[in-house]
C-alpha positions as CSV (number, residue, x, y, z in Angstrom):
1,M,0.0,0.0,0.0
2,F,1.6,3.3,-1.1
3,A,1.2,6.1,1.2
4,L,0.0,9.5,-0.1
5,I,2.9,11.9,0.5
6,P,5.6,9.6,-0.5
7,L,3.9,8.9,-3.8
8,L,3.2,12.6,-4.8
9,A,6.8,13.3,-3.9
10,L,7.9,11.0,-6.8
11,L,6.3,13.2,-9.3
12,P,9.0,15.3,-11.2
13,S,8.7,19.0,-10.6
14,L,5.9,20.5,-12.9
15,T,5.6,24.0,-14.5
16,S,3.8,26.3,-11.9
17,A,0.4,27.5,-13.0
18,Q,-1.8,30.3,-11.8
19,V,-3.7,29.6,-8.6
20,T,-5.7,32.8,-8.1
21,A,-7.9,34.0,-11.1
22,S,-6.4,35.8,-14.0
23,F,-9.8,35.4,-15.9
24,P,-11.9,38.6,-15.7
25,N,-15.2,38.2,-13.7
26,G,-18.1,37.3,-15.9
27,A,-20.3,40.1,-17.2
28,T,-23.4,38.8,-15.3
29,N,-21.8,38.2,-12.2
30,P,-21.8,40.3,-8.9
31,E,-18.5,42.2,-8.2
32,K,-17.8,39.9,-5.2
33,P,-19.5,36.8,-3.6
34,E,-21.8,37.7,-0.7
35,F,-25.2,36.8,0.6
36,Y,-28.4,38.6,-0.4
37,P,-29.1,41.2,2.0
38,I,-32.2,40.9,4.4
39,G,-35.1,42.5,2.9
40,S,-34.2,41.4,-0.6
41,Y,-35.5,38.6,-2.8
42,V,-33.8,35.8,-4.5
43,N,-33.8,36.3,-8.3
44,S,-35.2,33.1,-9.7
45,T,-34.2,34.2,-13.2
46,S,-30.7,35.1,-12.5
47,V,-28.0,34.7,-15.1
48,S,-25.2,35.0,-12.4
49,R,-22.4,32.7,-13.1
50,L,-20.5,33.1,-10.1
51,I,-20.3,29.8,-7.8
52,T,-18.9,29.5,-4.5
53,L,-17.6,26.5,-2.4
54,N,-17.2,27.3,1.2
55,G,-18.5,24.2,3.2
56,V,-21.0,21.4,3.2
57,D,-24.0,23.8,3.2
58,D,-22.6,26.8,1.5
59,F,-21.9,26.0,-2.2
60,C,-23.2,26.5,-5.4
61,L,-23.7,24.2,-8.6
62,W,-24.5,24.7,-12.3
63,G,-27.8,24.4,-13.9
64,P,-29.9,25.3,-17.0
65,P,-31.2,28.8,-17.3
66,D,-34.3,27.3,-18.6
67,Q,-36.1,25.2,-15.9
68,S,-38.7,23.8,-18.2
69,G,-37.0,20.3,-18.4
70,D,-37.2,20.4,-22.1
71,P,-34.9,17.6,-23.5
72,K,-32.9,20.4,-25.7
73,N,-31.7,21.7,-22.3
74,E,-29.5,18.6,-21.4
75,I,-26.4,19.8,-19.7
76,G,-24.0,18.7,-22.8
77,N,-26.0,21.0,-24.9
78,I,-25.9,24.1,-22.8
79,E,-22.5,23.9,-21.1
80,P,-21.7,27.6,-22.3
81,V,-24.7,29.2,-20.7
82,V,-25.5,27.2,-17.5
83,V,-26.0,29.5,-14.5
84,A,-25.3,29.3,-10.8
85,Y,-27.7,27.7,-8.2
86,C,-26.6,28.0,-4.6
87,T,-27.4,26.3,-1.3
88,K,-27.6,29.7,0.4
89,P,-29.0,33.0,-0.9
90,R,-25.7,34.4,-2.2
91,N,-24.0,35.7,-5.5
92,G,-27.0,37.3,-7.0
93,A,-27.7,33.7,-8.0
94,R,-30.7,31.2,-8.0
95,L,-31.4,29.1,-5.1
96,I,-31.4,25.4,-4.8
97,P,-34.6,24.4,-3.0
98,D,-34.6,22.5,0.3
99,G,-34.8,18.8,-0.1
100,A,-33.1,18.9,-3.7
101,I,-29.8,17.8,-2.3
102,T,-30.0,14.4,-0.5
103,G,-26.2,13.9,0.4
104,A,-23.2,16.1,0.4
105,H,-19.7,15.6,1.4
106,F,-17.2,18.6,1.8
107,I,-13.3,17.9,2.0
108,K,-10.8,20.5,2.6
109,T,-7.2,19.5,1.6
110,P,-3.9,21.5,1.5
111,T,-4.3,22.0,-2.2
112,Y,-8.0,22.1,-2.9
113,V,-11.5,21.9,-1.7
114,Q,-14.1,19.6,-2.9
115,I,-17.8,18.8,-2.5
116,H,-19.7,15.7,-4.1
117,G,-23.1,14.3,-3.5
118,F,-26.6,13.5,-4.8
119,W,-29.4,15.4,-5.8
120,D,-32.7,15.7,-7.5
121,G,-31.6,18.2,-10.2
122,T,-34.9,18.2,-11.9
123,K,-35.8,20.7,-9.1
124,V,-33.6,23.2,-10.8
125,G,-34.6,22.4,-14.6
126,I,-32.0,19.5,-15.4
127,V,-33.7,17.2,-17.6
128,A,-34.9,13.9,-15.9
129,G,-32.2,11.2,-16.8
130,D,-29.7,13.6,-18.1
131,S,-26.3,12.1,-17.9
132,G,-24.9,15.5,-17.6
133,G,-21.5,16.9,-18.4
134,E,-18.3,18.4,-17.2
135,L,-17.9,22.1,-16.6
136,D,-14.6,24.1,-16.2
137,P,-12.8,27.3,-16.8
138,H,-11.7,26.5,-20.1
139,G,-14.1,25.3,-22.6
140,A,-13.8,24.7,-26.5
141,E,-12.8,28.1,-27.0
142,N,-10.9,28.8,-23.8
143,L,-13.7,31.2,-22.7
144,G,-15.0,28.8,-20.0
145,N,-18.0,26.4,-19.6
146,P,-20.0,28.4,-18.9
147,I,-18.6,31.6,-20.6
148,G,-18.3,34.1,-17.9
149,G,-18.2,31.5,-15.1
150,N,-16.1,32.2,-12.0
151,V,-15.3,30.3,-8.8
152,T,-14.6,31.5,-5.3
153,S,-13.9,30.0,-1.8
154,N,-13.4,31.5,1.5
155,V,-11.4,28.3,3.0
156,E,-8.2,30.5,3.5
157,G,-10.1,33.0,5.6
158,K,-11.4,35.5,2.9
159,D,-13.2,35.2,-0.4
160,V,-10.8,34.5,-3.2
161,F,-11.4,34.0,-6.9
162,Y,-9.5,30.7,-8.1
163,E,-8.2,30.0,-11.5
164,E,-8.7,26.2,-11.7
165,W,-11.8,24.2,-11.0
166,M,-13.7,21.4,-12.4
167,S,-17.3,20.1,-12.0
168,F,-19.6,17.3,-13.1
169,I,-23.2,17.8,-13.0
170,S,-26.0,15.2,-13.9
171,Y,-29.6,15.0,-13.0
172,D,-28.8,12.9,-9.8
173,Q,-25.2,13.6,-9.1
174,F,-22.7,16.3,-8.6
175,C,-19.0,17.1,-7.6
176,L,-17.0,20.2,-7.8
177,R,-13.3,20.8,-7.0
178,V,-11.6,24.1,-6.6
179,C,-7.8,24.2,-6.6
180,T,-6.5,26.5,-4.0
181,A,-2.8,26.0,-3.8
182,E,-0.2,24.1,-5.6
183,T,3.2,22.6,-4.9
184,S,6.6,22.2,-6.4
185,N,5.3,18.9,-8.0
186,V,1.6,19.4,-8.7
187,S,0.2,22.6,-10.3
188,A,-3.4,23.9,-9.6
189,A,-4.0,23.0,-13.4
190,L,-2.8,19.5,-13.0
191,Q,-4.8,18.9,-9.9
192,C,-7.9,20.2,-11.6
193,E,-7.4,18.4,-14.8
194,H,-10.3,19.0,-17.0
195,E,-10.1,16.8,-20.0
196,L,-11.3,13.4,-18.4
197,D,-14.8,14.7,-19.3
198,I,-16.7,11.3,-19.0
199,M,-14.8,9.5,-16.3
200,G,-17.1,11.0,-13.7
201,C,-17.0,12.1,-9.9
202,Q,-15.7,8.8,-8.4
203,F,-12.8,8.4,-10.8
204,V,-11.7,12.0,-11.3
205,M,-12.2,13.2,-7.7
206,A,-11.0,9.9,-6.2
207,I,-14.0,9.4,-4.0
208,E,-14.0,6.1,-2.4
209,N,-17.5,4.7,-1.6
210,F,-19.1,7.2,-3.8
211,Y,-22.3,5.3,-4.3
212,Q,-22.7,4.6,-0.5
213,S,-22.4,8.3,0.3
214,N,-26.2,9.2,-0.3
215,N,-28.5,10.5,2.4
216,T,-25.6,11.7,4.6
217,F,-24.0,14.9,5.0
218,S,-20.3,15.3,6.2
219,S,-17.5,18.0,6.3
220,C,-13.8,16.6,6.6
221,E,-10.2,17.5,6.3
222,G,-8.3,15.4,3.8
223,E,-5.1,14.5,2.0
224,P,-4.8,15.5,-1.7
225,A,-5.6,13.0,-4.1
226,A,-3.2,12.2,-7.0
227,P,-3.7,14.6,-10.0
228,P,-6.6,13.0,-12.1
229,G,-5.3,10.5,-14.6
230,L,-1.8,10.2,-13.0
231,Y,-0.4,7.3,-11.5
232,P,2.8,7.9,-9.3
233,Q,5.2,5.0,-9.6
234,A,7.1,3.5,-6.7
235,G,10.4,3.7,-8.5
236,G,10.0,7.3,-9.6
237,G,7.9,8.9,-12.4
238,Y,4.3,8.4,-13.2
239,S,2.2,6.7,-15.8
240,T,-0.7,8.8,-17.5
241,F,-4.3,8.0,-18.4
242,R,-5.9,10.0,-21.3
243,Q,-9.4,9.5,-22.4
244,R,-10.4,8.3,-25.7
245,Y,-12.3,10.5,-28.2
246,T,-13.2,11.1,-31.8
247,Q,-12.6,14.6,-33.6
248,T,-13.4,16.1,-36.9
249,D,-13.0,19.5,-38.4
250,A,-15.8,21.9,-38.6
251,A,-16.7,20.5,-42.1
252,G,-17.0,16.9,-40.6
253,Q,-13.9,15.9,-42.3
254,G,-10.5,14.6,-41.0
255,L,-11.9,12.2,-38.6
256,W,-9.2,10.9,-36.0
257,T,-9.2,9.2,-32.6
258,V,-7.1,9.9,-29.7
259,G,-6.6,7.1,-27.1
260,N,-7.5,3.3,-27.2
261,T,-9.8,0.8,-25.6
262,V,-7.8,0.5,-22.3
263,T,-8.9,2.2,-19.2
264,P,-7.7,2.1,-15.6
265,S,-9.6,-0.1,-13.3
266,T,-9.5,2.5,-10.4
267,V,-7.6,5.6,-9.3
268,A,-4.0,5.6,-8.2
269,F,-5.2,5.6,-4.3
270,Y,-7.9,7.0,-2.4
271,P,-6.7,9.7,-0.1
272,K,-7.5,9.7,3.8
273,T,-9.9,11.9,5.4
274,S,-9.8,13.0,9.1
275,N,-11.6,15.4,11.4
276,C,-15.1,14.8,10.0
277,N,-18.3,16.2,11.2
278,T,-21.7,14.8,10.3
279,Y,-24.8,16.6,9.9
280,S,-28.6,15.4,9.5
281,T,-29.5,17.8,6.6
282,I,-28.9,21.1,5.0
283,S,-31.2,24.2,4.4
284,N,-31.2,27.4,2.5
285,G,-33.3,29.3,5.2
286,V,-35.5,31.0,2.4
287,N,-39.1,30.8,1.9
288,T,-39.5,29.9,-1.6
289,G,-43.1,30.8,-2.0
290,D,-42.2,34.5,-2.0
291,W,-38.3,34.2,-2.2
292,A,-37.9,36.6,0.5
293,V,-34.5,36.9,2.4
294,T,-35.9,37.5,5.9
295,A,-33.1,36.0,8.2
296,T,-29.3,36.2,8.4
297,P,-27.8,33.2,6.9
298,V,-26.2,30.4,9.1
299,V,-23.6,28.1,7.9
300,L,-22.0,25.0,9.2
301,V,-18.4,25.1,10.0
302,S,-16.3,22.4,12.0
303,G,-19.4,20.8,13.8
304,S,-20.9,24.1,14.9
305,T,-22.8,27.1,13.3
306,Q,-21.7,30.5,12.2
307,T,-23.8,33.5,11.6
308,A,-22.9,35.3,8.4
309,T,-22.6,39.2,8.3
310,V,-24.9,40.8,5.7
311,G,-26.6,44.0,4.9
312,S,-30.2,45.0,4.7
313,T,-32.3,46.6,2.0
314,S,-36.0,47.4,1.0
315,Q,-37.1,45.6,-2.0
316,S,-40.6,45.1,-3.6
317,K,-41.9,41.6,-3.8
318,P,-41.4,40.1,-7.2
319,S,-44.5,39.8,-9.4
320,G,-46.6,36.8,-8.8
321,A,-44.7,35.6,-5.6
322,S,-46.8,34.3,-2.7
323,A,-45.9,33.3,0.8
324,A,-47.6,29.7,0.6
325,A,-44.3,27.6,0.7
326,S,-42.3,27.1,3.8
327,T,-38.6,27.0,4.1
328,G,-38.5,23.3,5.3
329,S,-36.0,21.9,8.1
330,A,-33.4,23.8,9.5
331,S,-29.8,23.4,8.8
332,G,-28.2,20.1,10.0
333,A,-27.2,19.1,13.4
334,S,-24.5,20.9,15.0
335,S,-22.4,20.6,18.4
336,G,-22.8,24.1,19.2
337,A,-23.4,27.7,18.0
338,S,-20.7,30.2,17.2
339,G,-21.0,33.9,17.2
340,S,-18.2,34.4,14.7
341,S,-19.2,36.0,11.4
342,A,-18.3,35.1,7.7
343,S,-17.9,38.3,6.0
344,A,-17.8,38.5,2.2
345,S,-14.9,40.4,0.9
346,A,-13.2,39.2,-2.3
347,S,-9.7,39.4,-3.5
348,R,-8.1,38.8,-7.0
349,S,-4.9,38.8,-8.6
350,G,-4.0,39.2,-12.4
351,S,-5.2,4.0,1.2
352,S,-3.8,3.1,-2.2
353,A,-6.0,1.4,-4.7
354,G,-3.2,0.4,-7.2
355,A,-3.0,1.4,-10.8
356,S,-4.0,-1.8,-12.7
357,A,-5.6,-1.5,-16.1
358,S,-8.5,-3.6,-17.9
359,A,-9.6,-3.7,-21.3
360,G,-12.8,-2.0,-22.3
361,A,-14.7,0.7,-20.5
362,S,-14.9,0.8,-16.7
363,G,-18.5,2.0,-15.9
364,S,-20.5,1.9,-12.8
365,T,-23.4,-0.6,-12.3
366,N,-25.2,2.2,-10.4
367,S,-25.6,4.8,-13.1
368,S,-24.5,5.3,-16.7
369,N,-24.1,9.3,-16.0
370,A,-21.4,11.3,-17.2
371,A,-21.1,12.3,-13.5
372,A,-20.8,8.7,-12.7
373,G,-18.4,7.0,-15.2
374,T,-17.7,5.9,-18.7
375,S,-20.1,3.3,-19.4
376,G,-22.0,3.5,-22.6
377,A,-20.5,7.0,-23.5
378,R,-18.4,8.5,-26.2
379,L,-17.1,12.0,-26.7
380,T,-16.9,13.8,-29.9
381,A,-15.8,17.2,-30.9
382,Q,-16.7,19.0,-34.1
383,G,-14.9,22.3,-35.0
384,S,-14.4,24.4,-31.9
385,S,-17.1,22.9,-29.8
386,A,-17.2,19.8,-27.8
387,N,-20.4,17.7,-27.1
388,L,-20.9,14.9,-24.6
389,I,-23.0,12.2,-26.2
390,V,-24.2,9.3,-24.2
391,G,-25.8,6.2,-25.9
392,A,-26.0,2.5,-25.3
393,G,-23.5,0.2,-26.5
394,V,-20.7,2.9,-27.2
395,A,-17.8,3.1,-24.9
396,A,-15.5,6.0,-24.5
397,V,-12.3,5.0,-22.8
398,G,-8.8,6.2,-22.4
399,V,-5.2,4.9,-22.7
400,L,-2.9,4.0,-19.8
401,V,0.7,5.2,-21.0
402,G,3.4,3.6,-18.9
403,A,6.2,5.5,-17.3
404,V,5.6,8.8,-18.9
405,S,7.2,11.8,-17.4
406,F,7.1,15.7,-18.6
407,L,10.3,17.0,-19.9
């Protein structure tokens, strides 16, 4: 069994990449991540594309701007225009309804923060049965998926815009990683590798017992995983996995394929977690009958609660809103209350599982989602745009290249 730190130390020194954001904040985003003020109303038609990952009950996910559930709005078709949905009223974004998220697990490591879980994504308009897709700050034209999408976290004590992140979203699963630091061996870009589009949450984010984690909520500290697709070798160096895909030019000519029909059976290792706190549920604290923000948000931190610092305003009730719905249950169980505040100020600047391989696609028996694995999927790219296509009997897999090292 390889230990985590010795394995990562074997990686050759990699070129340093940007950690804090150099991309401009999107045109439809607020200037900084902050909670809606008391007296305001959540904008249920917002096109904010600023997401945040602060904790087990304070994070945002991507979803369609059109909540009709029309099949044309499958995530793979609308990646450039998805918008932010948050678990708390924040970022000028839309709100994830209470009860939509049925399990969530937050992990803070020295180099990234991560959340994964299960939900009913149809409650924010994701098409029922949609296998989903992968979102990241690059996209087909390096403008981001979505275009204008930005990500922040406050895990270092203040809200910071970060350069590298990746997220998988489907109708029933989600995961998000934000890379907050880098080492001499692993850059932020490498730790948030974004080209394994169809390998899914369990593989790309190295989540052990992924399918057994529904209906529970937790917050843990953890060791970093090996960068997605990299397999450190005991003798030095590493092997690299790359996903198989077929590509053509804009005219549909010049077909070529990258990769072959060999895919790893598992990740390099599953990192250890510690100092975990568990909760019974999470809540947004907003009455979605009228979307009114009437109370100061409370967030779960280290087994207790913290009350946020927010402003106040006076805003007219949106047309058609009623006060019929209730807010549901309160935030999950806590071990005590803390009076400390979570202010919203932002800063910007310019257990080893082995590395065996098996022939064919390694897909989960639990789900055929892009957020879950590779079974029955293929990835095609035409011209400058990439589409995720999921269909029975087609396997998109990758190649495990032995003992490859960067020069």
